[in-house]
C-alpha positions as CSV (number, residue, x, y, z in Angstrom):
1,X,57.9,15.4,-75.9
2,X,57.1,15.2,-72.2
3,X,59.4,13.3,-69.7
4,X,56.5,10.8,-69.3
5,X,56.4,10.1,-73.0
6,X,60.2,9.8,-73.2
7,X,60.1,7.2,-70.4
8,X,57.3,5.3,-72.1
9,X,59.1,5.2,-75.4
10,X,62.3,3.8,-73.7
11,X,60.2,1.3,-71.8
12,X,58.6,0.1,-75.1
13,X,62.1,-0.6,-76.4
14,X,62.6,-3.1,-73.6
15,X,59.1,-4.4,-73.0
16,X,56.7,-5.8,-75.6
17,X,53.1,-4.7,-74.9
18,X,52.3,-8.3,-74.1
19,X,54.9,-8.3,-71.4
20,X,53.1,-5.6,-69.5
21,X,49.4,-5.9,-70.3
22,X,46.9,-8.7,-70.3
23,X,45.4,-9.8,-73.7
24,X,42.0,-8.2,-72.9
25,X,43.6,-4.8,-72.4
26,X,45.6,-5.1,-75.5
27,X,42.6,-6.2,-77.5
28,X,40.7,-3.1,-76.4
29,X,43.4,-0.5,-76.3
30,X,46.4,-1.9,-78.3
31,X,49.6,0.0,-77.7
32,X,47.6,2.9,-76.4
33,X,47.2,1.0,-73.1
34,X,50.5,2.6,-72.0
35,X,48.7,5.9,-71.7
36,X,46.4,4.6,-69.0
37,X,49.3,3.8,-66.6
38,X,49.8,6.0,-63.7
39,X,52.8,8.4,-63.7
40,X,54.1,6.7,-60.6
41,X,54.0,3.3,-62.2
42,X,55.8,4.6,-65.3
43,X,58.5,6.4,-63.2
44,X,59.1,3.4,-61.0
45,X,59.3,0.8,-63.8
46,X,61.7,3.1,-65.7
47,X,63.8,3.5,-62.5
48,X,63.9,-0.3,-61.9
49,X,64.7,-1.1,-65.5
50,X,67.2,1.6,-66.4
51,X,68.7,2.9,-63.2
52,X,68.5,0.6,-60.1
53,X,68.9,-2.8,-61.8
54,X,69.9,-1.8,-65.4
55,X,69.2,-5.3,-66.6
56,X,66.3,-7.2,-68.1
57,X,63.1,-7.3,-66.1
58,X,60.4,-9.9,-66.8
59,X,56.7,-9.3,-66.0
60,X,54.4,-11.4,-68.2
61,X,55.7,-14.5,-69.9
62,X,53.2,-14.7,-72.8
63,X,55.0,-17.7,-74.5
64,X,54.3,-19.6,-71.3
65,X,50.7,-18.4,-70.9
66,X,51.5,-16.3,-67.9
67,X,49.8,-13.1,-68.8
68,X,48.3,-11.8,-65.5
69,X,51.5,-10.7,-63.7
70,X,51.4,-7.2,-65.0
71,X,48.5,-4.9,-65.7
72,X,45.3,-7.0,-65.8
73,X,41.6,-6.4,-66.0
74,X,38.3,-7.7,-64.7
75,X,38.2,-10.3,-67.5
76,X,41.4,-12.1,-66.4
77,X,41.1,-15.4,-64.7
78,X,42.3,-14.1,-61.4
79,X,39.7,-11.3,-61.2
80,X,36.9,-12.7,-63.5
81,X,35.3,-14.8,-60.7
82,X,34.5,-11.5,-58.8
83,X,33.0,-10.0,-61.8
84,X,30.8,-13.1,-62.4
85,X,29.6,-12.9,-58.7
86,X,28.9,-9.1,-59.1
87,X,31.5,-8.5,-56.4
88,X,33.7,-5.4,-56.3
89,X,37.4,-6.2,-56.4
90,X,40.4,-3.9,-56.2
91,X,43.9,-4.8,-57.2
92,X,47.0,-2.7,-57.8
93,X,47.4,-4.8,-60.9
94,X,44.7,-2.7,-62.6
95,X,47.0,0.2,-63.4
96,X,49.6,0.6,-60.6
97,X,51.5,-2.6,-60.0
98,X,53.2,-5.7,-61.3
99,X,54.9,-8.9,-60.4
100,X,58.4,-9.0,-61.8
101,X,61.6,-11.0,-62.0
102,X,65.0,-9.3,-62.5
103,X,67.5,-11.3,-64.6
104,X,70.2,-12.9,-62.4
105,X,68.6,-12.1,-59.1
106,X,66.3,-13.9,-56.7
107,X,63.1,-12.3,-55.5
108,X,64.7,-11.7,-52.0
109,X,67.8,-10.2,-53.5
110,X,65.6,-7.8,-55.5
111,X,63.6,-6.8,-52.4
112,X,66.8,-6.3,-50.4
113,X,68.2,-4.0,-53.1
114,X,65.0,-2.0,-53.2
115,X,64.9,-1.7,-49.4
116,X,68.6,-0.6,-49.3
117,X,68.0,2.1,-51.9
118,X,64.5,3.2,-50.9
119,X,65.6,6.8,-50.5
120,X,66.2,7.0,-54.3
121,X,62.8,5.6,-55.4
122,X,60.9,8.1,-57.6
123,X,57.7,7.3,-55.7
124,X,56.7,5.3,-52.6
125,X,55.9,1.7,-53.3
126,X,54.4,-1.4,-51.6
127,X,56.3,-4.7,-51.9
128,X,54.9,-8.1,-51.1
129,X,57.1,-10.0,-48.6
130,X,57.7,-13.8,-48.2
131,X,56.8,-14.8,-51.8
132,X,58.9,-16.2,-54.6
133,X,58.2,-13.3,-56.9
134,X,58.5,-9.5,-56.5
135,X,55.2,-7.7,-56.4
136,X,55.5,-3.9,-56.3
137,X,52.9,-1.3,-56.7
138,X,52.4,2.4,-56.1
139,X,49.5,2.2,-53.7
140,X,51.6,3.2,-50.7
141,X,50.2,6.1,-48.7
142,X,51.9,5.4,-45.4
143,X,54.4,8.2,-45.5
144,X,57.3,5.8,-45.9
145,X,59.0,5.0,-49.2
146,X,58.4,1.3,-48.8
147,X,55.5,-0.5,-47.2
148,X,55.8,-4.3,-47.0
149,X,52.7,-6.4,-46.8
């Protein structure tokens, strides 16, 4: 079994599919949706969950109807308006990014820990600053381990 598959299996032990993917993606791909994630996303999510924080991470909250914080598609409420207007729309949430909460930490505490340990990240990331959640994605091509936007 490849290292990627091992990481995905371990992530599946901690995250239900509904905690990562929007309902539309799950309807189409089921648990196979994991195979569409970028290697960088898998590596970084694994690192956050099992190494850096080693505590529960929450992305989607399906029981509260919050299902667009993780991997979402063009049919989701946030993006559907662009599809209806026939407008192109790009978001890191398509396959490479998520919003997350780490149990017991504020968003700013999480961002501070990530900044302080940037050298140990598996892959460069972007993080959103000055918001009450932690958005991270792998669309950082700046040459730095962290790009804040």
